[in-house]
C-alpha positions, 0 to 999 in steps of 0.5 A: 519459538515463533512470534504470535501473527497481530492483525492490525486494521485501519478504518474510516471513521468519518465523512460519508464512507465512515463508521469506524472508531480508529485503529483496530487490532486483533491476533490471528491464529497462524496455524489456521488463519482465524482473527480473535475479536478486534479491539479498538487500540488508537482512536484516530481519524481514519487511519486508512494507511499504516507502515511498520518500522523495518527495524524497530519492533512496536513502532508504527506509522499512520496517516489521518485521511482529512482534510487537513491531514496529519502523519502519526507516530505510535508504539504498540504494547501488549495492551494497546497503541500509544501516541507519540506524535502527529505532524501536520501534512501538506496538501489534503487527502493522504493516502500513504506512506512509506519509511525507508529500508535503512529506517532513515526516511518517511515519505506521505502521498497526499492524494485529494492535492497531489502532494508528497512530503519526505521526513528524516527519521531517528534512530528511536523512530522519531519524525525528524526534520521535514526535509522537502515537499513536491507537488507538481501540476498537469493533468490526464484525459478522465475530466472524473479523475485526473483533473489536476495530480493525485500522488496516490502510492510512494515506494522506497527502492534499494542501492542506490536509495530511490523514492518512487511517486505513483501519480493517478491524476498524471499518469506517471511513476516519478523517480528520486535520488536520494543518495546525491547529498541533502535529499530534495524531491526537485522535478528538474533532477526527478526521472519520471515514466509515463504511463499510457494515459487514462491508466492512473497508476496507483500503488507498487508492488516491489519484488524481494529480489529487487529486480522486478517492480509492479504498479496497479492501475486503477483507471485501466483496471492493468497491472504494469511489470518493469524490470529495476535497474538497481545501478541506475535507477530505472525503470523498464517497461517490460508488460502490462494485463489487465487484472479482470477477466472481462469488462466490469462497470465501475471497477477498478483496481487498489492494492498489489503487493508481491507474495513474499516467496516472490512467485506470485502477484496479487491485485485487488478489483474494486467492482469485479470484488476479487482478488486477481492472482499471477504468477511471476517468472523469476528469470524475467519479471513478466505475468501469468494469469492464474485466474480472481478469487472473490472477496466475499464481499464489497470494495477490497481497497487493501489487502495483506499477504501475512510475512510467514506467507500462507494467508492473505486478509482481503479488507472490504469496505463496503461490506465491513468484514475482513476475510481470510484466505489461504496461499497454495505455496505450489499454484499461489490460487488462494481458497477462502477460509471461511474466517472472517471478522466484522469492523465498521469501514476496513480499509488497512490491514497490515500482519506483524510478528509481534512478541 
């Protein structure tokens, strides 16, 4: 019997955009994508990004996006969630985190200050030693958005162990090799991929076969495709494509995800309020645009794809709703199911299979 789908939702709880109450959970009907009533399971402060452990069911990590940011470890139970650890992070404005595929490391990105933290994880998922911190000076040409470094995404690549960091403020992606001895995050030993000035690289999507990676550029409203050469730990640029059909004043991009099948890529537009859809050429990794689907709301900062593949859920931050779309497994196109839930300031959604 297939384990039931559960939706986890992080919300803004404070600040000018926050009215939510923390971390929520609701059931998902696997056949239709219908969502049950959301229930608060933890009173976290601005839990704006969530990550699960690759091998430990019920182990969840969240960042608290505040002036004094924190990393939180939780254990999910049938009745709710229990906070097990809370660790202070370097800098300010945590916005992203990732767990390595082997469960040995956890990294976080702090947008406001531009810091990156690296922690060890124990066999039980416990947050261990703070192994390293990284901060680089620099800026981009956009004075409103790029006056300094803004680390916005961390992603662990594989074979060898490589941590990739997208920095919106410095227009670059930095690759750190974690396989050679003690993990270090040092600029003089890292490889850096420069983006066209003013691009604002934000988030990564990684292809399930490990051959291709995709970076969505927030300011330029584009996606850049890369071939990943694992043996060398390098990214080779393949192409850059627009996420919008025409110029949209005030638009910026946010999330980017590869479908579990590896056939399709999706990216969100805030302003155009849509999901941009692309087909992936599985031989060369290049993208072909498939059009756009309205998110049925405003400011889709984040969306999620269920691990079994049929549904995409868009979190519309400014209209307080999460909308459900069915993914056509042949064409990659999205179709609104009519299912949605209302809750204040949803900003991160994660679907998990949970007994």
